[in-house]
C-alpha positions, 0 to 999 in steps of 0.5 A: 713550447720546449726549447728542444722542440723542432722549430719550423724554418725561418723566412729568407729575410729572417735568416739573413737578418739573424746571420747578420746580427751574429756577425756583428762582433764589433758592435756593442751587444746592447745595440745588437739586442735592440736591433734584434727586438726591432727586427723580430716581433714577439710572436716570431722570437720563439722560432728564432730562439729555436734556431739559435739553440740549434746553432749553439748545439755544436761549438763549431757552427758559430764563431766564439763572438757569434756564440756570445751574441746568441747567448745575449739575444736568448737572455734578453729576448725574454728579459721583460717576461717572468719566465725565460724558456732559455734559462736551462740552456744558459745554465748549461753553457755557464757551467760547461767546462769544455767551453772557453773561459770567456764564454763561461764568464760572459754567460755567468755575467748575464745570469748574475746581472739584474734583468731589464734595463739594469744590466746595460753595463754588461751589454755595453761591450762588444763580443770581441771585447769579452773574447779578447779582453781581460774580463774572462781572466779576472772573473771567478767562475761560480759553481752550478749549485750557487747559480741555481740557488742565486738565480733560478729559484724564481725563474727556472721551471721544471723541464718537461720530460724528453721522449725516449725516442730523442736519444735515438735521433741523429743530428743533421749537422755533423762536425768535420773531424778534420777541423780542429777545435781551436780553428772552429773557436777562433774569434780573431778578425782577419784582414780582407782577402786573407785565408781565414776570411775565406774559411769564414765565408765557407762557414757562413755559406754552410750555415745559410744552406743548413738553415734553408733545409726543412729537416734541420734539427734531428732525424729520428727513426721511423716508428713502426706500428703494426696493425693490432690483431682482430678481436675474437668474434663472440657467439651471436655477434655480427661478423663483418664480411668482405666477400670476394667479387671475382665473378667469372663470365659464363659463356652461352654455347647455344648462341648462334647454334643451328635451330633447324632441328626443332623446325618440325616440332615447332610446325606441328605445335603450330598446327595443333594449336589451330586444329587436331592433327592427323594420325600420321602427324601425331605419331611424328610428334610423339617420336620427336618428343620422346627423342627430346626427352631422352636428350634432356636426360642425357644432359 
């Protein structure tokens, strides 16, 4: 499953647990990761990882501390596995010059640290320590080529080709241009009841509502596929026919018509079946038969 692939929505208890972990800015990252591994079984971690990738696409969706927690979860969720599907995303974040230096430094620490339980030193600090501490100022950032050569040779797999239709998709989450980038990336912990706390509550409410939508991710254009033309019918080939069944009703205008006109001939026929007719009756019968034959020819 690709990291960029659409992921089904999470269960309500999973969404609440994930947002609670992302808000644990003052807890050591090792405790947050351990809590994540305990809450989410292995078969559900790829779904949760897809949600984190969606939240990390826009730098305004999460606080700076929440982004560091998300990167730590993505890195540690597959630390015991030979392949981590989120390494390309971590590499891009580590070399993204538009991000804060604290974020780049932290992700590079994750990538360059040993896997498994040997990187506890990096995870012993909290997300607030990395954002407000001197780690980012003292650490030298490595170029992407060195990171790929040092870290990704044995782990990163070739990324699958992305469909050309993905370039025409529109993200469901559109950033508000009226919100400055510095306000979106602010990681300061405000006092209860302050204005910044209200802004944080609005952000969390928006995230909860966004993750509840079934169409989160990307909206793609409709793929219009016209019906293919019919093949030419060869000589001697059976042709499929769809006959029209628009039958019209035919009305019998002789129904309920006057039947007394044929009473005389019917009486003569009945008499002729019982015995010979007298000459006068034979003449009447011949006249009636000639008249009926003439009427039939006229019709």
